[in-house]
C-alpha positions as CSV (number, residue, x, y, z in Angstrom):
1,M,15.7,14.8,25.1
2,S,12.5,16.0,26.7
3,D,10.5,13.8,29.1
4,N,7.7,13.7,26.7
5,K,9.9,12.3,23.9
6,Q,11.4,9.7,26.3
7,S,7.9,8.5,27.4
8,M,6.8,8.4,23.7
9,K,9.9,6.3,22.8
10,K,9.4,4.0,25.8
11,T,5.7,3.5,24.7
12,L,6.8,2.8,21.2
13,E,9.4,0.2,22.4
14,E,6.8,-1.3,24.7
15,N,4.3,-1.5,21.9
16,K,6.9,-3.2,19.6
17,S,7.7,-5.7,22.3
18,R,4.0,-6.4,22.8
19,A,3.5,-7.0,19.1
20,K,6.6,-9.2,18.9
21,K,5.2,-11.4,21.7
22,Q,1.9,-11.7,19.9
23,F,3.7,-12.6,16.7
24,A,5.7,-15.3,18.6
25,V,2.5,-16.7,20.1
26,T,1.0,-16.8,16.6
27,A,4.0,-18.7,15.2
28,V,3.7,-21.3,17.9
29,F,-0.1,-21.6,17.6
30,I,0.0,-22.0,13.8
31,G,2.6,-24.7,14.0
32,V,0.6,-26.6,16.6
33,Y,-2.6,-25.9,14.7
34,F,-1.4,-27.5,11.5
35,A,0.3,-30.4,13.3
36,V,-3.0,-31.2,15.1
37,G,-5.2,-30.3,12.1
38,N,-3.4,-32.7,9.8
39,T,-4.4,-35.5,12.1
40,I,-8.2,-34.8,11.6
41,P,-9.6,-37.3,9.2
42,L,-10.7,-35.3,6.2
43,D,-11.4,-37.3,3.1
44,T,-10.4,-35.3,0.1
45,S,-9.6,-38.3,-2.1
46,E,-12.5,-37.7,-4.4
47,L,-11.2,-34.3,-5.5
48,T,-9.3,-35.6,-8.4
49,T,-9.8,-32.9,-11.0
50,P,-8.9,-29.2,-10.8
51,T,-12.6,-28.3,-11.2
52,D,-13.5,-30.5,-8.1
53,R,-10.7,-28.8,-6.1
54,L,-11.8,-25.3,-7.1
55,I,-15.5,-26.0,-6.2
56,Y,-14.4,-27.4,-2.9
57,T,-12.2,-24.3,-2.2
58,I,-15.0,-21.9,-3.2
59,R,-17.4,-23.6,-0.8
60,W,-14.9,-23.2,2.0
61,L,-14.2,-19.6,1.1
62,F,-17.9,-18.9,1.5
63,L,-17.2,-19.4,5.3
64,S,-14.2,-17.0,5.1
65,S,-16.5,-14.4,3.6
66,L,-18.7,-14.5,6.7
67,T,-16.0,-12.6,8.6
68,M,-16.7,-9.6,6.3
69,M,-20.4,-9.9,7.0
70,F,-19.9,-9.9,10.7
71,A,-17.5,-6.9,10.4
72,M,-20.3,-5.1,8.4
73,F,-22.8,-5.9,11.2
74,G,-20.3,-4.3,13.7
75,V,-20.5,-1.0,11.7
76,L,-24.3,-1.3,11.3
77,R,-24.7,-2.0,15.1
78,V,-22.9,1.3,16.0
79,R,-24.7,3.3,13.3
80,G,-28.1,2.0,14.2
81,S,-27.7,2.7,17.9
82,T,-25.9,6.1,17.9
83,D,-26.0,9.5,16.2
84,A,-23.7,8.0,13.6
85,I,-26.8,6.8,11.8
86,D,-26.6,9.8,9.6
87,P,-23.1,9.6,8.0
88,L,-23.5,13.0,6.3
89,N,-24.0,14.8,9.7
90,G,-20.3,14.2,10.4
91,S,-20.5,15.0,14.1
92,S,-20.5,11.3,15.1
93,E,-18.3,9.6,12.6
94,N,-15.7,9.0,15.3
95,L,-18.1,6.5,16.8
96,V,-17.7,4.2,13.8
97,E,-14.0,4.6,13.4
98,L,-13.1,1.3,15.2
99,P,-15.7,-0.9,13.5
100,N,-14.8,0.7,10.1
101,R,-11.1,-0.1,10.6
102,I,-12.0,-3.7,11.5
103,L,-14.2,-3.9,8.4
104,R,-11.6,-2.4,6.1
105,N,-8.8,-4.7,7.3
106,T,-11.0,-7.7,7.1
107,T,-12.0,-6.8,3.6
108,E,-8.3,-6.4,2.6
109,Q,-7.3,-9.6,4.3
110,L,-10.2,-11.5,2.7
111,I,-9.2,-10.5,-0.8
112,L,-5.7,-11.7,-0.2
113,H,-6.8,-14.9,1.5
114,A,-9.3,-15.8,-1.2
115,S,-6.9,-15.2,-4.1
116,T,-4.1,-17.3,-2.4
117,V,-6.4,-20.2,-1.4
118,L,-7.9,-20.3,-4.9
119,T,-4.5,-20.3,-6.5
120,L,-3.2,-22.8,-4.0
121,S,-6.0,-25.3,-4.8
122,T,-4.9,-25.4,-8.5
123,F,-1.4,-26.6,-7.5
124,M,-2.5,-29.2,-4.9
125,D,-3.3,-32.8,-5.3
126,E,-6.4,-34.4,-3.7
127,N,-4.5,-35.5,-0.6
128,S,-3.1,-31.9,0.1
129,M,-6.6,-30.4,-0.2
130,R,-7.1,-31.0,3.5
131,N,-5.1,-27.8,4.0
132,I,-7.9,-25.7,2.5
133,P,-10.3,-26.1,5.5
134,L,-7.4,-25.6,7.9
135,L,-6.5,-22.3,6.2
136,V,-10.1,-21.2,6.2
137,V,-10.7,-22.0,9.9
138,L,-7.5,-20.3,10.8
139,F,-8.5,-17.2,8.9
140,I,-11.9,-17.1,10.6
141,L,-10.3,-17.6,14.0
142,G,-7.7,-14.9,13.2
143,R,-10.3,-12.4,12.2
144,L,-12.3,-13.0,15.3
145,L,-9.3,-12.5,17.5
146,Y,-8.4,-9.4,15.5
147,A,-11.8,-7.8,16.1
148,I,-11.8,-8.8,19.8
149,G,-8.2,-7.6,20.3
150,F,-8.7,-4.3,18.5
151,S,-11.9,-3.6,20.3
152,S,-10.2,-4.2,23.7
153,A,-7.0,-2.2,22.9
154,P,-5.5,-1.4,19.5
155,M,-2.2,-3.0,20.4
156,N,-4.0,-6.3,21.0
157,R,-4.8,-6.7,17.3
158,A,-1.4,-8.1,16.3
159,L,-2.3,-11.7,17.3
160,G,-5.4,-11.9,15.1
161,F,-3.8,-9.9,12.3
162,S,-0.8,-12.2,12.2
163,M,-3.0,-15.3,12.2
164,T,-4.5,-14.2,8.9
165,F,-1.5,-12.4,7.4
166,W,1.4,-14.9,7.9
167,P,-0.4,-17.9,6.5
168,T,-1.6,-15.8,3.5
169,M,2.0,-14.6,2.9
170,A,3.4,-18.1,3.2
171,T,0.7,-19.3,0.7
172,Y,1.6,-16.4,-1.6
173,M,5.3,-17.4,-1.5
174,Y,4.5,-21.0,-2.2
175,C,2.1,-20.1,-5.1
176,T,4.7,-17.7,-6.5
177,Y,7.2,-20.5,-6.5
178,C,4.7,-22.9,-8.2
179,V,3.9,-20.3,-10.9
180,I,7.5,-19.6,-11.6
181,T,8.5,-23.3,-11.8
182,T,5.4,-24.0,-14.0
183,L,6.4,-21.2,-16.4
184,I,10.1,-22.3,-16.5
185,F,9.7,-26.0,-16.8
């Protein structure tokens, strides 16, 4: 094997190791976050109807949507201050590559996050609704860390990515279970 292939493989292994460490940090952080977050006195006892729970969730999701606005402003900032202001020129599109990737991933994550949180709210009782603000704040924090990490070095994005992706996937699995058991029973 050539030296070039050995150094590329080493870099790949180093990158995998770095991402795994960020995933492990995320797992610990999320566990501590929800343990501490559930001690915060949030009164959701008045959310007795599904309509009340959906309205509550939609209002919290508005805050999640701000992450997409800030990602859009990241693209606008670069476009407005560089030759990339003219997207048809094509010679400067590389300048907006990073903010466009952040925006695209944030949009993808927001769609998944919103659909899971809305679905989750239909299966929860009023006492469990305290998890909605926790999920939203975690999403916002994860998107912030993703943008900061990706901007500093692409391999630093795993922490922020996993902070939004893993809770969303866990919520998807729980909602899938609820949907299936509701259809069967």
